[in-house]
mmJSON file of the N, C-alpha and C atoms, coordinates in Angstrom:
{"data_MODEL":{"atom_site":{
"group_PDB":["ATOM","ATOM","ATOM","ATOM","ATOM","ATOM","ATOM","ATOM","ATOM","ATOM","ATOM","ATOM","ATOM","ATOM","ATOM","ATOM","ATOM","ATOM","ATOM","ATOM","ATOM","ATOM","ATOM","ATOM","ATOM","ATOM","ATOM","ATOM","ATOM","ATOM","ATOM","ATOM","ATOM","ATOM","ATOM","ATOM","ATOM","ATOM","ATOM","ATOM","ATOM","ATOM","ATOM","ATOM","ATOM","ATOM","ATOM","ATOM","ATOM","ATOM","ATOM","ATOM","ATOM","ATOM","ATOM","ATOM","ATOM","ATOM","ATOM","ATOM","ATOM","ATOM","ATOM","ATOM","ATOM","ATOM","ATOM","ATOM","ATOM","ATOM","ATOM","ATOM","ATOM","ATOM","ATOM","ATOM","ATOM","ATOM","ATOM","ATOM","ATOM","ATOM","ATOM","ATOM","ATOM","ATOM","ATOM","ATOM","ATOM","ATOM","ATOM","ATOM","ATOM","ATOM","ATOM","ATOM","ATOM","ATOM","ATOM","ATOM","ATOM","ATOM","ATOM","ATOM","ATOM","ATOM","ATOM","ATOM","ATOM","ATOM","ATOM","ATOM","ATOM","ATOM","ATOM","ATOM","ATOM","ATOM","ATOM","ATOM","ATOM","ATOM","ATOM","ATOM","ATOM","ATOM","ATOM","ATOM","ATOM","ATOM","ATOM","ATOM","ATOM","ATOM","ATOM","ATOM","ATOM","ATOM","ATOM","ATOM","ATOM","ATOM","ATOM","ATOM","ATOM","ATOM","ATOM","ATOM","ATOM","ATOM","ATOM","ATOM","ATOM","ATOM","ATOM","ATOM","ATOM","ATOM","ATOM","ATOM","ATOM","ATOM","ATOM","ATOM","ATOM","ATOM","ATOM","ATOM","ATOM","ATOM","ATOM","ATOM","ATOM","ATOM","ATOM","ATOM","ATOM","ATOM","ATOM","ATOM","ATOM","ATOM","ATOM","ATOM","ATOM","ATOM","ATOM","ATOM","ATOM","ATOM","ATOM","ATOM","ATOM","ATOM","ATOM","ATOM","ATOM","ATOM","ATOM","ATOM","ATOM"],
"id":[1,2,3,4,5,6,7,8,9,10,11,12,13,14,15,16,17,18,19,20,21,22,23,24,25,26,27,28,29,30,31,32,33,34,35,36,37,38,39,40,41,42,43,44,45,46,47,48,49,50,51,52,53,54,55,56,57,58,59,60,61,62,63,64,65,66,67,68,69,70,71,72,73,74,75,76,77,78,79,80,81,82,83,84,85,86,87,88,89,90,91,92,93,94,95,96,97,98,99,100,101,102,103,104,105,106,107,108,109,110,111,112,113,114,115,116,117,118,119,120,121,122,123,124,125,126,127,128,129,130,131,132,133,134,135,136,137,138,139,140,141,142,143,144,145,146,147,148,149,150,151,152,153,154,155,156,157,158,159,160,161,162,163,164,165,166,167,168,169,170,171,172,173,174,175,176,177,178,179,180,181,182,183,184,185,186,187,188,189,190,191,192,193,194,195,196,197,198,199,200,201],
"type_symbol":["N","C","C","N","C","C","N","C","C","N","C","C","N","C","C","N","C","C","N","C","C","N","C","C","N","C","C","N","C","C","N","C","C","N","C","C","N","C","C","N","C","C","N","C","C","N","C","C","N","C","C","N","C","C","N","C","C","N","C","C","N","C","C","N","C","C","N","C","C","N","C","C","N","C","C","N","C","C","N","C","C","N","C","C","N","C","C","N","C","C","N","C","C","N","C","C","N","C","C","N","C","C","N","C","C","N","C","C","N","C","C","N","C","C","N","C","C","N","C","C","N","C","C","N","C","C","N","C","C","N","C","C","N","C","C","N","C","C","N","C","C","N","C","C","N","C","C","N","C","C","N","C","C","N","C","C","N","C","C","N","C","C","N","C","C","N","C","C","N","C","C","N","C","C","N","C","C","N","C","C","N","C","C","N","C","C","N","C","C","N","C","C","N","C","C","N","C","C","N","C","C"],
"label_atom_id":["N","CA","C","N","CA","C","N","CA","C","N","CA","C","N","CA","C","N","CA","C","N","CA","C","N","CA","C","N","CA","C","N","CA","C","N","CA","C","N","CA","C","N","CA","C","N","CA","C","N","CA","C","N","CA","C","N","CA","C","N","CA","C","N","CA","C","N","CA","C","N","CA","C","N","CA","C","N","CA","C","N","CA","C","N","CA","C","N","CA","C","N","CA","C","N","CA","C","N","CA","C","N","CA","C","N","CA","C","N","CA","C","N","CA","C","N","CA","C","N","CA","C","N","CA","C","N","CA","C","N","CA","C","N","CA","C","N","CA","C","N","CA","C","N","CA","C","N","CA","C","N","CA","C","N","CA","C","N","CA","C","N","CA","C","N","CA","C","N","CA","C","N","CA","C","N","CA","C","N","CA","C","N","CA","C","N","CA","C","N","CA","C","N","CA","C","N","CA","C","N","CA","C","N","CA","C","N","CA","C","N","CA","C","N","CA","C","N","CA","C","N","CA","C","N","CA","C","N","CA","C","N","CA","C"],
"label_alt_id":[null,null,null,null,null,null,null,null,null,null,null,null,null,null,null,null,null,null,null,null,null,null,null,null,null,null,null,null,null,null,null,null,null,null,null,null,null,null,null,null,null,null,null,null,null,null,null,null,null,null,null,null,null,null,null,null,null,null,null,null,null,null,null,null,null,null,null,null,null,null,null,null,null,null,null,null,null,null,null,null,null,null,null,null,null,null,null,null,null,null,null,null,null,null,null,null,null,null,null,null,null,null,null,null,null,null,null,null,null,null,null,null,null,null,null,null,null,null,null,null,null,null,null,null,null,null,null,null,null,null,null,null,null,null,null,null,null,null,null,null,null,null,null,null,null,null,null,null,null,null,null,null,null,null,null,null,null,null,null,null,null,null,null,null,null,null,null,null,null,null,null,null,null,null,null,null,null,null,null,null,null,null,null,null,null,null,null,null,null,null,null,null,null,null,null,null,null,null,null,null,null],
"label_comp_id":["UNK","UNK","UNK","UNK","UNK","UNK","UNK","UNK","UNK","UNK","UNK","UNK","UNK","UNK","UNK","UNK","UNK","UNK","UNK","UNK","UNK","UNK","UNK","UNK","UNK","UNK","UNK","UNK","UNK","UNK","UNK","UNK","UNK","UNK","UNK","UNK","UNK","UNK","UNK","UNK","UNK","UNK","UNK","UNK","UNK","UNK","UNK","UNK","UNK","UNK","UNK","UNK","UNK","UNK","UNK","UNK","UNK","UNK","UNK","UNK","UNK","UNK","UNK","UNK","UNK","UNK","UNK","UNK","UNK","UNK","UNK","UNK","UNK","UNK","UNK","UNK","UNK","UNK","UNK","UNK","UNK","UNK","UNK","UNK","UNK","UNK","UNK","UNK","UNK","UNK","UNK","UNK","UNK","UNK","UNK","UNK","UNK","UNK","UNK","UNK","UNK","UNK","UNK","UNK","UNK","UNK","UNK","UNK","UNK","UNK","UNK","UNK","UNK","UNK","UNK","UNK","UNK","UNK","UNK","UNK","UNK","UNK","UNK","UNK","UNK","UNK","UNK","UNK","UNK","UNK","UNK","UNK","UNK","UNK","UNK","UNK","UNK","UNK","UNK","UNK","UNK","UNK","UNK","UNK","UNK","UNK","UNK","UNK","UNK","UNK","UNK","UNK","UNK","UNK","UNK","UNK","UNK","UNK","UNK","UNK","UNK","UNK","UNK","UNK","UNK","UNK","UNK","UNK","UNK","UNK","UNK","UNK","UNK","UNK","UNK","UNK","UNK","UNK","UNK","UNK","UNK","UNK","UNK","UNK","UNK","UNK","UNK","UNK","UNK","UNK","UNK","UNK","UNK","UNK","UNK","UNK","UNK","UNK","UNK","UNK","UNK"],
"label_asym_id":["A","A","A","A","A","A","A","A","A","A","A","A","A","A","A","A","A","A","A","A","A","A","A","A","A","A","A","A","A","A","A","A","A","A","A","A","A","A","A","A","A","A","A","A","A","A","A","A","A","A","A","A","A","A","A","A","A","A","A","A","A","A","A","A","A","A","A","A","A","A","A","A","A","A","A","A","A","A","A","A","A","A","A","A","A","A","A","A","A","A","A","A","A","A","A","A","A","A","A","A","A","A","A","A","A","A","A","A","A","A","A","A","A","A","A","A","A","A","A","A","A","A","A","A","A","A","A","A","A","A","A","A","A","A","A","A","A","A","A","A","A","A","A","A","A","A","A","A","A","A","A","A","A","A","A","A","A","A","A","A","A","A","A","A","A","A","A","A","A","A","A","A","A","A","A","A","A","A","A","A","A","A","A","A","A","A","A","A","A","A","A","A","A","A","A","A","A","A","A","A","A"],
"label_entity_id":["1","1","1","1","1","1","1","1","1","1","1","1","1","1","1","1","1","1","1","1","1","1","1","1","1","1","1","1","1","1","1","1","1","1","1","1","1","1","1","1","1","1","1","1","1","1","1","1","1","1","1","1","1","1","1","1","1","1","1","1","1","1","1","1","1","1","1","1","1","1","1","1","1","1","1","1","1","1","1","1","1","1","1","1","1","1","1","1","1","1","1","1","1","1","1","1","1","1","1","1","1","1","1","1","1","1","1","1","1","1","1","1","1","1","1","1","1","1","1","1","1","1","1","1","1","1","1","1","1","1","1","1","1","1","1","1","1","1","1","1","1","1","1","1","1","1","1","1","1","1","1","1","1","1","1","1","1","1","1","1","1","1","1","1","1","1","1","1","1","1","1","1","1","1","1","1","1","1","1","1","1","1","1","1","1","1","1","1","1","1","1","1","1","1","1","1","1","1","1","1","1"],
"label_seq_id":[1,1,1,2,2,2,3,3,3,4,4,4,5,5,5,6,6,6,7,7,7,8,8,8,9,9,9,10,10,10,11,11,11,12,12,12,13,13,13,14,14,14,15,15,15,16,16,16,17,17,17,18,18,18,19,19,19,20,20,20,21,21,21,22,22,22,23,23,23,24,24,24,25,25,25,26,26,26,27,27,27,28,28,28,29,29,29,30,30,30,31,31,31,32,32,32,33,33,33,34,34,34,35,35,35,36,36,36,37,37,37,38,38,38,39,39,39,40,40,40,41,41,41,42,42,42,43,43,43,44,44,44,45,45,45,46,46,46,47,47,47,48,48,48,49,49,49,50,50,50,51,51,51,52,52,52,53,53,53,54,54,54,55,55,55,56,56,56,57,57,57,58,58,58,59,59,59,60,60,60,61,61,61,62,62,62,63,63,63,64,64,64,65,65,65,66,66,66,67,67,67],
"pdbx_PDB_ins_code":[null,null,null,null,null,null,null,null,null,null,null,null,null,null,null,null,null,null,null,null,null,null,null,null,null,null,null,null,null,null,null,null,null,null,null,null,null,null,null,null,null,null,null,null,null,null,null,null,null,null,null,null,null,null,null,null,null,null,null,null,null,null,null,null,null,null,null,null,null,null,null,null,null,null,null,null,null,null,null,null,null,null,null,null,null,null,null,null,null,null,null,null,null,null,null,null,null,null,null,null,null,null,null,null,null,null,null,null,null,null,null,null,null,null,null,null,null,null,null,null,null,null,null,null,null,null,null,null,null,null,null,null,null,null,null,null,null,null,null,null,null,null,null,null,null,null,null,null,null,null,null,null,null,null,null,null,null,null,null,null,null,null,null,null,null,null,null,null,null,null,null,null,null,null,null,null,null,null,null,null,null,null,null,null,null,null,null,null,null,null,null,null,null,null,null,null,null,null,null,null,null],
"Cartn_x":[0.816,0.0,0.868,2.07,2.937,3.226,3.366,3.685,2.503,1.277,0.117,-0.087,0.276,0.27,1.279,2.395,3.41,2.877,1.943,1.303,0.233,-0.054,-1.038,-2.406,-2.53,-3.805,-3.876,-4.969,-5.108,-6.38,-7.399,-8.67,-8.503,-8.979,-8.832,-9.49,-10.638,-11.324,-10.451,-9.773,-8.896,-7.7,-7.113,-5.936,-6.264,-7.478,-7.879,-7.98,-8.501,-8.527,-7.112,-6.213,-4.834,-4.188,-4.456,-3.885,-4.412,-5.705,-6.296,-5.729,-5.635,-5.08,-3.623,-2.879,-1.473,-1.343,-2.253,-2.225,-2.597,-3.631,-4.132,-3.246,-2.769,-2.006,-0.5,-0.067,1.36,1.847,2.988,3.55,3.839,3.619,3.873,3.107,1.874,1.052,0.818,0.823,0.586,1.709,2.872,4.005,3.833,2.885,2.686,1.83,1.367,0.674,1.768,1.964,3.081,2.98,1.805,1.659,2.1,2.198,2.568,1.417,0.22,-0.939,-1.29,-1.221,-1.557,-0.608,0.647,1.636,1.404,1.069,0.772,-0.429,-1.457,-2.64,-2.257,-1.434,-1.018,-0.281,0.501,1.331,0.642,-0.557,-1.268,-1.621,-1.739,-2.065,-3.563,-4.371,-5.824,-6.224,-7.461,-7.943,-7.917,-7.75,-7.622,-8.796,-10.003,-11.177,-11.155,-10.758,-10.674,-9.589,-8.447,-7.352,-7.727,-8.401,-8.795,-9.778,-10.747,-11.699,-11.006,-10.096,-9.342,-8.506,-7.907,-7.115,-8.002,-9.162,-10.076,-10.53,-10.865,-11.306,-10.209,-8.994,-7.872,-7.593,-7.583,-7.299,-8.324,-9.587,-10.654,-10.586,-9.811,-9.781,-8.832,-8.012,-7.146,-7.144,-6.756,-6.757,-5.349,-5.321,-4.042,-4.243,-3.32,-3.415,-3.032,-3.683,-3.362,-1.954,-1.311,0.07,0.124],
"Cartn_y":[-1.182,0.0,1.257,1.141,2.314,2.862,1.992,2.506,3.266,2.874,3.621,4.901,4.884,6.127,7.107,6.598,7.46,8.08,7.398,7.957,8.984,9.134,10.118,9.554,8.242,7.648,7.641,8.171,8.294,7.649,7.523,6.98,5.498,5.131,3.746,2.761,3.122,2.206,1.919,2.934,2.747,1.889,2.195,1.455,-0.015,-0.272,-1.661,-2.43,-1.783,-2.42,-2.754,-1.778,-2.013,-3.136,-3.177,-4.228,-5.596,-5.685,-6.955,-7.385,-6.465,-6.803,-7.235,-6.588,-6.96,-8.377,-8.753,-10.114,-11.105,-10.79,-11.722,-11.789,-10.638,-10.586,-10.47,-10.279,-10.211,-8.787,-8.653,-7.322,-6.613,-5.338,-4.489,-4.964,-5.439,-5.935,-4.878,-3.606,-2.53,-2.443,-2.981,-2.967,-3.992,-4.907,-5.941,-5.463,-4.227,-3.62,-3.16,-3.904,-3.639,-2.285,-1.689,-0.371,0.745,0.436,1.447,2.348,2.041,2.902,2.946,1.82,1.83,2.73,2.634,3.482,4.961,5.221,6.587,7.153,6.34,6.77,7.099,6.26,6.49,7.808,8.176,9.383,10.653,10.507,11.663,12.663,13.938,14.962,15.073,14.21,14.26,13.947,14.307,13.971,12.466,12.097,10.686,9.844,10.32,9.549,9.285,10.277,10.117,9.115,9.209,8.28,6.851,6.71,5.372,4.763,5.545,5.031,4.68,5.528,5.248,3.977,3.802,2.603,1.366,1.419,0.271,-0.035,1.003,0.801,0.14,0.629,0.056,-1.373,-1.558,-2.874,-3.898,-3.486,-4.379,-4.665,-3.873,-4.013,-5.107,-5.648,-6.738,-7.819,-9.001,-10.11,-10.317,-10.629,-10.883,-12.128,-13.048,-14.249,-13.949,-14.62,-14.473,-14.975,-14.395,-14.775,-16.139],
"Cartn_z":[0.0,0.0,0.0,0.513,0.563,-0.823,-1.805,-3.132,-3.703,-3.384,-3.863,-3.06,-1.802,-1.03,-1.628,-2.095,-2.719,-4.014,-4.673,-5.868,-5.505,-4.216,-3.778,-3.447,-3.426,-3.033,-1.509,-0.971,0.476,1.018,0.198,0.677,0.996,2.183,2.626,1.668,1.133,0.206,-1.011,-1.527,-2.68,-2.291,-1.159,-0.713,-0.438,0.03,0.265,-1.05,-2.094,-3.412,-3.867,-3.765,-4.197,-3.39,-2.094,-1.249,-1.677,-1.916,-2.344,-3.688,-4.624,-5.933,-5.808,-4.912,-4.716,-4.183,-3.277,-2.737,-3.836,-4.591,-5.593,-6.832,-7.308,-8.56,-8.373,-7.143,-6.87,-6.675,-6.019,-5.782,-7.101,-7.081,-8.256,-9.491,-9.262,-10.372,-11.435,-11.051,-12.03,-13.061,-12.735,-13.662,-14.787,-14.629,-15.635,-16.811,-16.751,-17.893,-18.855,-19.93,-20.843,-21.542,-21.568,-22.189,-21.247,-19.953,-18.973,-18.561,-19.037,-18.771,-17.288,-16.592,-15.167,-14.38,-14.69,-14.016,-14.358,-15.609,-16.052,-15.289,-15.116,-14.37,-12.929,-12.313,-10.925,-10.77,-11.751,-11.667,-12.168,-12.723,-13.281,-12.179,-12.545,-11.553,-11.255,-11.845,-11.677,-10.236,-9.862,-8.514,-8.266,-7.015,-6.648,-7.149,-6.982,-7.4,-8.903,-9.677,-11.13,-11.512,-10.849,-11.144,-10.754,-9.618,-9.19,-10.189,-10.642,-11.62,-12.939,-13.37,-14.598,-14.43,-13.255,-12.978,-13.066,-12.403,-12.434,-13.848,-14.604,-15.989,-16.815,-16.694,-17.439,-16.963,-15.661,-15.086,-15.557,-15.664,-16.117,-17.609,-18.348,-19.797,-20.302,-19.428,-19.836,-18.779,-19.174,-18.224,-17.681,-16.422,-15.756,-14.899,-14.974,-14.163,-12.727,-11.824,-10.403,-10.155,-9.168,-8.815,-8.189],
"occupancy":[1.0,1.0,1.0,1.0,1.0,1.0,1.0,1.0,1.0,1.0,1.0,1.0,1.0,1.0,1.0,1.0,1.0,1.0,1.0,1.0,1.0,1.0,1.0,1.0,1.0,1.0,1.0,1.0,1.0,1.0,1.0,1.0,1.0,1.0,1.0,1.0,1.0,1.0,1.0,1.0,1.0,1.0,1.0,1.0,1.0,1.0,1.0,1.0,1.0,1.0,1.0,1.0,1.0,1.0,1.0,1.0,1.0,1.0,1.0,1.0,1.0,1.0,1.0,1.0,1.0,1.0,1.0,1.0,1.0,1.0,1.0,1.0,1.0,1.0,1.0,1.0,1.0,1.0,1.0,1.0,1.0,1.0,1.0,1.0,1.0,1.0,1.0,1.0,1.0,1.0,1.0,1.0,1.0,1.0,1.0,1.0,1.0,1.0,1.0,1.0,1.0,1.0,1.0,1.0,1.0,1.0,1.0,1.0,1.0,1.0,1.0,1.0,1.0,1.0,1.0,1.0,1.0,1.0,1.0,1.0,1.0,1.0,1.0,1.0,1.0,1.0,1.0,1.0,1.0,1.0,1.0,1.0,1.0,1.0,1.0,1.0,1.0,1.0,1.0,1.0,1.0,1.0,1.0,1.0,1.0,1.0,1.0,1.0,1.0,1.0,1.0,1.0,1.0,1.0,1.0,1.0,1.0,1.0,1.0,1.0,1.0,1.0,1.0,1.0,1.0,1.0,1.0,1.0,1.0,1.0,1.0,1.0,1.0,1.0,1.0,1.0,1.0,1.0,1.0,1.0,1.0,1.0,1.0,1.0,1.0,1.0,1.0,1.0,1.0,1.0,1.0,1.0,1.0,1.0,1.0,1.0,1.0,1.0,1.0,1.0,1.0],
"B_iso_or_equiv":[0.0,0.0,0.0,0.0,0.0,0.0,0.0,0.0,0.0,0.0,0.0,0.0,0.0,0.0,0.0,0.0,0.0,0.0,0.0,0.0,0.0,0.0,0.0,0.0,0.0,0.0,0.0,0.0,0.0,0.0,0.0,0.0,0.0,0.0,0.0,0.0,0.0,0.0,0.0,0.0,0.0,0.0,0.0,0.0,0.0,0.0,0.0,0.0,0.0,0.0,0.0,0.0,0.0,0.0,0.0,0.0,0.0,0.0,0.0,0.0,0.0,0.0,0.0,0.0,0.0,0.0,0.0,0.0,0.0,0.0,0.0,0.0,0.0,0.0,0.0,0.0,0.0,0.0,0.0,0.0,0.0,0.0,0.0,0.0,0.0,0.0,0.0,0.0,0.0,0.0,0.0,0.0,0.0,0.0,0.0,0.0,0.0,0.0,0.0,0.0,0.0,0.0,0.0,0.0,0.0,0.0,0.0,0.0,0.0,0.0,0.0,0.0,0.0,0.0,0.0,0.0,0.0,0.0,0.0,0.0,0.0,0.0,0.0,0.0,0.0,0.0,0.0,0.0,0.0,0.0,0.0,0.0,0.0,0.0,0.0,0.0,0.0,0.0,0.0,0.0,0.0,0.0,0.0,0.0,0.0,0.0,0.0,0.0,0.0,0.0,0.0,0.0,0.0,0.0,0.0,0.0,0.0,0.0,0.0,0.0,0.0,0.0,0.0,0.0,0.0,0.0,0.0,0.0,0.0,0.0,0.0,0.0,0.0,0.0,0.0,0.0,0.0,0.0,0.0,0.0,0.0,0.0,0.0,0.0,0.0,0.0,0.0,0.0,0.0,0.0,0.0,0.0,0.0,0.0,0.0,0.0,0.0,0.0,0.0,0.0,0.0],
"pdbx_formal_charge":[null,null,null,null,null,null,null,null,null,null,null,null,null,null,null,null,null,null,null,null,null,null,null,null,null,null,null,null,null,null,null,null,null,null,null,null,null,null,null,null,null,null,null,null,null,null,null,null,null,null,null,null,null,null,null,null,null,null,null,null,null,null,null,null,null,null,null,null,null,null,null,null,null,null,null,null,null,null,null,null,null,null,null,null,null,null,null,null,null,null,null,null,null,null,null,null,null,null,null,null,null,null,null,null,null,null,null,null,null,null,null,null,null,null,null,null,null,null,null,null,null,null,null,null,null,null,null,null,null,null,null,null,null,null,null,null,null,null,null,null,null,null,null,null,null,null,null,null,null,null,null,null,null,null,null,null,null,null,null,null,null,null,null,null,null,null,null,null,null,null,null,null,null,null,null,null,null,null,null,null,null,null,null,null,null,null,null,null,null,null,null,null,null,null,null,null,null,null,null,null,null],
"auth_seq_id":[1,1,1,2,2,2,3,3,3,4,4,4,5,5,5,6,6,6,7,7,7,8,8,8,9,9,9,10,10,10,11,11,11,12,12,12,13,13,13,14,14,14,15,15,15,16,16,16,17,17,17,18,18,18,19,19,19,20,20,20,21,21,21,22,22,22,23,23,23,24,24,24,25,25,25,26,26,26,27,27,27,28,28,28,29,29,29,30,30,30,31,31,31,32,32,32,33,33,33,34,34,34,35,35,35,36,36,36,37,37,37,38,38,38,39,39,39,40,40,40,41,41,41,42,42,42,43,43,43,44,44,44,45,45,45,46,46,46,47,47,47,48,48,48,49,49,49,50,50,50,51,51,51,52,52,52,53,53,53,54,54,54,55,55,55,56,56,56,57,57,57,58,58,58,59,59,59,60,60,60,61,61,61,62,62,62,63,63,63,64,64,64,65,65,65,66,66,66,67,67,67],
"auth_comp_id":["UNK","UNK","UNK","UNK","UNK","UNK","UNK","UNK","UNK","UNK","UNK","UNK","UNK","UNK","UNK","UNK","UNK","UNK","UNK","UNK","UNK","UNK","UNK","UNK","UNK","UNK","UNK","UNK","UNK","UNK","UNK","UNK","UNK","UNK","UNK","UNK","UNK","UNK","UNK","UNK","UNK","UNK","UNK","UNK","UNK","UNK","UNK","UNK","UNK","UNK","UNK","UNK","UNK","UNK","UNK","UNK","UNK","UNK","UNK","UNK","UNK","UNK","UNK","UNK","UNK","UNK","UNK","UNK","UNK","UNK","UNK","UNK","UNK","UNK","UNK","UNK","UNK","UNK","UNK","UNK","UNK","UNK","UNK","UNK","UNK","UNK","UNK","UNK","UNK","UNK","UNK","UNK","UNK","UNK","UNK","UNK","UNK","UNK","UNK","UNK","UNK","UNK","UNK","UNK","UNK","UNK","UNK","UNK","UNK","UNK","UNK","UNK","UNK","UNK","UNK","UNK","UNK","UNK","UNK","UNK","UNK","UNK","UNK","UNK","UNK","UNK","UNK","UNK","UNK","UNK","UNK","UNK","UNK","UNK","UNK","UNK","UNK","UNK","UNK","UNK","UNK","UNK","UNK","UNK","UNK","UNK","UNK","UNK","UNK","UNK","UNK","UNK","UNK","UNK","UNK","UNK","UNK","UNK","UNK","UNK","UNK","UNK","UNK","UNK","UNK","UNK","UNK","UNK","UNK","UNK","UNK","UNK","UNK","UNK","UNK","UNK","UNK","UNK","UNK","UNK","UNK","UNK","UNK","UNK","UNK","UNK","UNK","UNK","UNK","UNK","UNK","UNK","UNK","UNK","UNK","UNK","UNK","UNK","UNK","UNK","UNK"],
"auth_asym_id":["A","A","A","A","A","A","A","A","A","A","A","A","A","A","A","A","A","A","A","A","A","A","A","A","A","A","A","A","A","A","A","A","A","A","A","A","A","A","A","A","A","A","A","A","A","A","A","A","A","A","A","A","A","A","A","A","A","A","A","A","A","A","A","A","A","A","A","A","A","A","A","A","A","A","A","A","A","A","A","A","A","A","A","A","A","A","A","A","A","A","A","A","A","A","A","A","A","A","A","A","A","A","A","A","A","A","A","A","A","A","A","A","A","A","A","A","A","A","A","A","A","A","A","A","A","A","A","A","A","A","A","A","A","A","A","A","A","A","A","A","A","A","A","A","A","A","A","A","A","A","A","A","A","A","A","A","A","A","A","A","A","A","A","A","A","A","A","A","A","A","A","A","A","A","A","A","A","A","A","A","A","A","A","A","A","A","A","A","A","A","A","A","A","A","A","A","A","A","A","A","A"],
"auth_atom_id":["N","CA","C","N","CA","C","N","CA","C","N","CA","C","N","CA","C","N","CA","C","N","CA","C","N","CA","C","N","CA","C","N","CA","C","N","CA","C","N","CA","C","N","CA","C","N","CA","C","N","CA","C","N","CA","C","N","CA","C","N","CA","C","N","CA","C","N","CA","C","N","CA","C","N","CA","C","N","CA","C","N","CA","C","N","CA","C","N","CA","C","N","CA","C","N","CA","C","N","CA","C","N","CA","C","N","CA","C","N","CA","C","N","CA","C","N","CA","C","N","CA","C","N","CA","C","N","CA","C","N","CA","C","N","CA","C","N","CA","C","N","CA","C","N","CA","C","N","CA","C","N","CA","C","N","CA","C","N","CA","C","N","CA","C","N","CA","C","N","CA","C","N","CA","C","N","CA","C","N","CA","C","N","CA","C","N","CA","C","N","CA","C","N","CA","C","N","CA","C","N","CA","C","N","CA","C","N","CA","C","N","CA","C","N","CA","C","N","CA","C","N","CA","C","N","CA","C","N","CA","C","N","CA","C"],
"pdbx_PDB_model_num":[1,1,1,1,1,1,1,1,1,1,1,1,1,1,1,1,1,1,1,1,1,1,1,1,1,1,1,1,1,1,1,1,1,1,1,1,1,1,1,1,1,1,1,1,1,1,1,1,1,1,1,1,1,1,1,1,1,1,1,1,1,1,1,1,1,1,1,1,1,1,1,1,1,1,1,1,1,1,1,1,1,1,1,1,1,1,1,1,1,1,1,1,1,1,1,1,1,1,1,1,1,1,1,1,1,1,1,1,1,1,1,1,1,1,1,1,1,1,1,1,1,1,1,1,1,1,1,1,1,1,1,1,1,1,1,1,1,1,1,1,1,1,1,1,1,1,1,1,1,1,1,1,1,1,1,1,1,1,1,1,1,1,1,1,1,1,1,1,1,1,1,1,1,1,1,1,1,1,1,1,1,1,1,1,1,1,1,1,1,1,1,1,1,1,1,1,1,1,1,1,1]
}}}
């Protein structure tokens, strides 16, 4: 969760999603997006809620095997 806090995510609900995904998909799962879009979304200057929704939308758009 610390790495997502470093991206500026502060809401507990968002951090819980990231924690669950990290457990299920493995550490640094966002790095497995070969286009780099997930990382780009995390670093964007947009409001947290907008970035979280964009992250979820992108994450849902491709399949990733569980770790």
